[in-house]
C-alpha positions in Angstrom: 93.0 93.0 112.2 92.3 95.5 109.4 89.2 95.7 107.3 89.6 95.7 103.5 88.8 99.0 101.8 88.8 99.4 98.0 91.7 101.5 96.7 90.2 102.5 93.3 89.1 106.0 94.3 92.2 106.8 96.2 94.3 105.5 93.3 92.6 107.8 90.9 93.0 110.8 93.3 96.7 110.0 93.7 97.2 109.7 90.0 95.5 113.0 89.3 97.4 114.8 92.1 100.7 113.4 90.8 99.8 114.4 87.2 99.0 118.0 88.4 102.3 118.1 90.2 104.2 117.0 87.1 102.4 119.4 84.9 103.1 122.3 87.3 106.8 121.3 87.5 107.0 121.4 83.7 105.3 124.8 83.6 107.5 126.2 86.4 110.7 124.9 84.8 109.9 126.1 81.3 108.8 129.5 82.7 112.0 129.9 84.6 114.0 129.1 81.5 112.0 131.4 79.3 112.0 134.3 81.8 115.7 134.0 82.6 117.2 135.3 85.8 115.1 137.7 87.8 116.4 141.0 89.2 116.9 141.1 92.9 113.6 141.5 94.8 111.4 141.0 91.7 109.0 138.0 91.6 108.4 136.3 88.3 105.3 134.4 87.2 107.2 131.1 87.4 107.9 131.8 91.1 104.1 131.8 91.8 103.7 128.6 89.7 106.5 127.1 91.8 104.6 127.9 95.0 101.5 126.2 93.7 103.7 123.3 92.7 105.0 123.1 96.3 101.4 122.8 97.5 100.8 120.0 95.0 103.9 118.2 96.1 103.0 118.3 99.7 99.4 117.2 98.8 100.8 114.3 96.7 103.0 113.2 99.6 99.9 113.0 101.9 97.7 111.2 99.3 100.4 108.7 98.3 101.2 108.1 102.0 97.6 107.5 102.7 97.4 105.1 99.7 100.5 103.1 101.0 98.9 102.9 104.5 95.6 101.6 103.1 97.3 99.1 100.8 99.4 97.8 103.7 96.3 97.6 105.9 94.6 95.6 103.2 97.6 93.3 103.0 97.4 92.8 106.8 93.8 91.8 106.4 94.9 89.0 104.2 97.7 87.7 106.3 98.5 87.6 110.0 102.2 87.0 109.4 103.2 90.5 108.1 105.8 92.1 110.5 105.7 95.7 109.3 102.7 97.7 110.3 100.9 100.1 107.9 102.4 103.1 109.7 105.9 101.7 109.2 105.2 101.1 105.6 104.5 104.9 105.2 107.5 105.7 107.4 109.9 103.8 105.1 108.7 105.8 102.1 111.4 108.6 102.3 114.1 106.1 103.1 115.2 105.7 99.4 115.4 109.4 98.8 117.4 110.0 102.0 119.8 107.2 101.2 120.4 108.5 97.7 120.9 112.0 99.1 123.4 111.0 101.7 125.3 108.8 99.3 125.6 111.6 96.7 126.7 114.0 99.4 129.5 111.7 100.6 130.6 111.0 97.0 130.8 114.7 96.3 132.7 115.3 99.5 135.3 112.6 98.7 135.7 114.0 95.2 136.4 117.4 96.5 138.9 116.0 99.0 140.8 113.9 96.4 144.2 115.2 95.5 144.4 116.5 91.9 146.9 114.8 89.7 
């Protein structure tokens, strides 16, 4: 069904992109702490780093999604009994984050609604 493709190059690219994202996140966070709150309407240097960080985050989503798709396609090449397609493998990627977010939101809402004793 699917041809096998080596993942070495894509794995290296994904690792580098994720490393760049983590480094930019560290720089933006440290910069925001060092600079303190900005006056209204004034952009700080850490704000620009955060924009570059956002681009790195979106790029890492795309590259890691491509890696997951390719790894799933390789697995389909080894077996005909896999039921989840490579596209669904990528589609399930944000499921864990969404589940954690919804659970946290409901927990906070129930905590706020609880009567104080």
